[in-house]
N, C-alpha and C positions, 0 to 999 in steps of 0.2 A: 768593352765595359762589362764588368762582372757584377751581377746582382747579388747583394748581400743576403745571406740566409736569414729568414725570419723565424724567430722562436717565440713561443707563447709560454708564459710563466704559469705553472699549474698552482692555482690558489689552494687546492686541497692538500698540497704538500708543504706549504710554506707558513701555515698557521698552527699553533698549538692548541686550538679550541675545536678541532675536527676529530671525530671518532668514526671509525669504519665498522659498520654492523654487517655480520655475515650470517648466512644460513637462515634467511627469511623466506619461507615457502612461497611458492608462486601463487597460492590461493589467498594469501594474505592481502588485504586491501591496503593500498599505499597510504591513503588519508588516515585510515584507522591506526596504522602502525606509527605514523608520525604524531598523531594525537596521543597515543599511549606513551611514546617517548617524552613528549612535552609535558604530559601530566606527571610522569615519574621523576624526570631529571631536571627539566627547566626549559626556558625559552630557547626556540630554535631560530637561528639567524638565516640559515640557508640549508638546502639539502639537494642531493642528487642521487640517482638510483641507476643500476645496470642490472640486467638479467643474465645470469650465468647458468645455463641449463634450466633446472627446475627451481632455483633460488634467486632471490634478489639480494644485491649488495648495496647498502646505503652509505653515502658519505654525508654526515650531518654535522654542521657547524653550529656550535652554541654560542650564545651571547657573551658568556664568560668562560675563561680558560679553566677556572677551578672546577666547573662541572665536567669538563672533558677529563681532567686529571683524576677526579674521583671515580668516574666510570672505568678508567684504564687501570685502576688498582686491582680489578679482577679480570680474568680472561673470558668470562662469560657473564651475560646479564639476563635476567628473566623479563621478558616483555610480553605481557598477556599470557598465552598458553605456550609461547615459544621460548626456547633457550638459545640465544644468539651469542656467537663469538664476537668479541670486540678487540680491535687492534688500532694501531696508529694508521694514518692514511697511506704511508709508503709501503706497507705490507701488501704483497700480491698473492694471487691464488697459488702460484707455484711455491711460494714460501710456506703456505699452509700445508701443501702436500709433503714438503720436506719435514715439517714439524711432526706430521703424522707418521712419517717413516722413522725419524730419529727420536721422536718423543716417547713418552711413557704411556702408551696407549693400550686399551683392552676393549673387548667386545662384550656387550650385554645382550644375551639371547632370551627368547621367550618373553619379550616385552609385550604386554597386552596392546591390542589395536586401539583400544580406547584411551590409552594413557598418553598424555601430552609430554613433550620434551621438558616442560617446566616441572611437572610432577615428578618425572624420573630424575631430573637434576637435583630436586630438592631432597629426594631419597639418597641419591649417591653422594651428595655433599657430606654426608655423615662418615664416609669412608675416604674422604679426601679427593673427590673428583673436582676437577677444575673446569672442564668443558663437557658438554653432552650433545652429541650430534646424531640425529636420527635420519638416515637415508629415506628417500622417497622412491616409489615405483613410477613407472611411466604415466600412470593415471593420476599421480600426485598423492597417492595414499602411503601410509607408513609401512615399512618393510617388516616391522616386528623385531628390530634389533637396533642397537645404538653403539656408537663409538665414543668411548670415554677416554679422557686424558687425566693423568695424575701428575702430582708435583714431583715425585721422586720414584726411583726404582723400588725402594723399600715399601712404599705405600702400594705400588702396583703389585708387588709379589704378595703382600698380605691380602689383597682383594681377589686375586685370580683364584679360581677354583672353588669359590664360595657361592652360595645361593641366598637370595634375599626374598622373602615371602611378601607378596603384595596381594592381599586378599587370597584368592584361590591359586594364583599364579606364583611360580618360583623363577625369579630372574637370576640367570646364571652368568658369572663373569668368567670369561675365558681369555686367553692370550689373543692379541690382535692378528697374529699370523695363522690362527686356527682356521681350517677350511670347513665350511658347513654346507648343508644342502640349501640351495636357493629357494626351494619349494616349501619345505617344512621346517627349515632352520634347525635341523638335526645335525649333531656332530658325529653320528654313527656311520653316515654314508654320504655320498655326493649326490648331486641331482640326477646323474645318469642311472644310479641304482635306487632311486626313490620310487616307492610303490605309488604314492599319490600322483606323482608326474606321469607315471606309466598309465594309470586310470584315466588321467586327463587326456593324454594322447589317444588312447583307444576310444574314448568318447568322441573326440574330434574326427577321428577316422570313420567311425560309424555314422556321424552326422554328414560328412562328405559323401559317403557311399549312398546314404538315404537320399541326399539332395540330388545326386546324379541319377538314381533310379526313379525317384518320384517327382522329379522336377515339374512334369506337366500337371500332376495332381496338385502340387504345391501352388503352382501358378494359378490354377483354377479356383481353389479355395482360400488362398491367401492367408495362411496361418500367421500368427503374430511373429514367429521367428523366421519367416520367409525372407524378409528384407536383409535380415543379418546374414543368413546362409548364402543369399545371392551375392551380396557384397564381398563375402569371404572367399567363396569358391568359384566364382565366375571370373574367368580370364579376360580382363579388360585392361586396356592401356590407360595410364594415369597422366597422359599428356594434357596440356591445357585445353587443346581443341576437343579432345575426347570428353573430358570432364564437362566442358561447356555444352557439347552436343547432347550429353546424356541428361544434363539437368535443365537443358533449355526450356522445353515446354512446361515442366513443373515449376521452374523458376519464374517464368513469365506468369503462370497462373497464380503463383503466390503473390507476385506484385499486383496483378489485377485484383485478386482477392483482397489484398491490403488496401488498395485504392478504393474498391467498393465499400469496404468496411468503414474507411474514413468518410466516404460520402454519406453512407447510411448514418453514421454518427452525427454528421452535421445536420441532416435532415431531421433526425430525432430531436436534436437540440431545438430546431426551429418549431417543430410540432409541439414540443413541451412548453415553449414560450407562448405559442398561440393558445394552447389549452389553459395555461395559467392566466392569460389575459381575459379569456372568455369566462373563466371561473370567477375572476374578480368583478367583471361586469355583471354577471348573474347574481352575485352576492349583493351588489349595490341595488340592482333592480328589486331583489326580494326585500330589501330593507325599505325601499321606496314604496312598494306595494303594501308592505305591513303598516307603514306609517299612514298611507292613504285609507286602508280599511279601518285603522283605529279612528281616523278623523270622521269617517262615515258613521261608525258606531257612536261616537260622540254626539254627531248631529241627530241621529235617530233617538238617542237617549234624551237629549235635550228636548226634542219635540214631544216625546212621551210625557215627560215631566210637565211641560207646559200644558199639555192636553189635560192631564189629571188635575193640575191646579185650576184650570178653568171650570172643569166639571164640578170640582169641590166647591169652588167659589159660587158657581151658579146654584148649587143645591142649598148652600148655607143662606143665600140671599133671596131665597124664593119669595118670602113674605114681602120683601122690599122691592121686588122686581117691577111692580106696577108703578112705583114712584121714580125708579131709576132706570126705566126701560130706555128712555132717550139717551141717558147718560151712558148706559152700558153699551148701547148700539154705537155711540160715537167712539167709546174706548175700543170696541171691537174693530171698528174700521181703522183706528190709529195703530192698534197692535198688528193688524193685518198688514198695514203699510210697512211697519218696522220689520215685521217678519220677512216680508218680501225683500227688503233691503239686505237683511242678514243672509237670506237665501242667495241673493245675487253675489254677495261677497264670497260666501262658501263655494258657489259655483265657480267664481273666478279662480279662487285658490286651487280648487280640485283641477280645473282645466290646465293650470300651470303644471301641476304634478303630473297630469296625463301627457302633456307635451314633452316634459322632460323624460319620462319613461318611454314614450314612443320613439324618442330619438336614440335611445341606446341600443335596443335589440328587438328585432321584428318577432322573434319567436316567443316573446312574452305578451303578444297581443291578446290572447285569450284571457289571461289573467286580468289584464288592464280593462278589458271590455266587461268582465264580470264585476269588477269594481265600479265601473261607470254605471252599470245597470242597477247596482245597489244604491248609487247615489240618486239615480232617477226615481227609484221606488221611494227613497226617503223624502225627496221633494214632493212627489205626488201624495204621499201620505200626509205631508204638511198641509197641502192645499185642501185635501179632503177634510182634515181636522178643522181647519179654519172655516170651511163651509158648514160643517156640523155645528160649530160653535155659533156661527151666525144664525143658523136655522133655530138652534135651541134658544138663543137670546130673543129672536123674533117671536118664537112661540110663547115664550113667557111674557 
């Protein structure tokens, strides 16, 4: 019995609403790129991406076929700061390489490092450029040159050999097969004859010699460049075991440090919650104490008013005192009884406030005690005033 071969149908090559986007740098965020595509062209139905060297390649399927057809009317599209080549999904990377060799290509030299592919493509569109590809270095930075494709040989011949001013820079257009120095991008010499490349090699050679001669001193004082020189000039095997062994202690210390930082962060959050709770409780206690002091002040003020009224009334009725002595004495006893009742009610209310405050925080005892002493003094003054009034009435 022979098993039948299984085949899977590639959905990215069977629909006409899919566009393949090339030359998306590795530094570009995938979600940001898809968001820019959707904002510029339309709704995205599905997408897929693959990493080729330092560039991403996207297969993007749109909801409508008309959007894909409109995008493919041009060979390049500007997306953000990038100029990406667009093709149908069946085109492969080998096909692009053939187009580079057989197409009408040229090089743009002395491109400013700060210039984006979108800016360069916008400028070069005026001379008939269809695509603009800016290679990257190993670090993901621009090389300072670009590969341009033109529609015909006539347009290419008209562009080659000319310079275009961009600020203080002059962008030169040369033939694609022109060899240039990879270090300084000059056409006058190759990298083996470049003076800048020689200076860089001499500087690296001196650094290596200094590291070998002064290794002990570098290790003692740990200058900033020591780790870089050590990693560059120390002969260490790069097997997995060696790398793990070299980084083991430091790696564990980093993990422990991270764990400790997380623990400290949790403890700090708990402490902040406790401090916030204490602050709220102290605020409530201060409000209660302020209300209690205000109530004591009202009691004292009322007692002073009553005392002044009694003295004024007794002075005004001095001539009638002999006829009203018994009556005044009776009223004084009655007022004293009423005042005692009011004093008892005030004491009960104040005791309730004190009970509530004492139950919140023990560290506020001193303030509550002071308030209680003020209350006692107010009640004592009240009894003294009543006694003075009684003696005054009896004297008269």
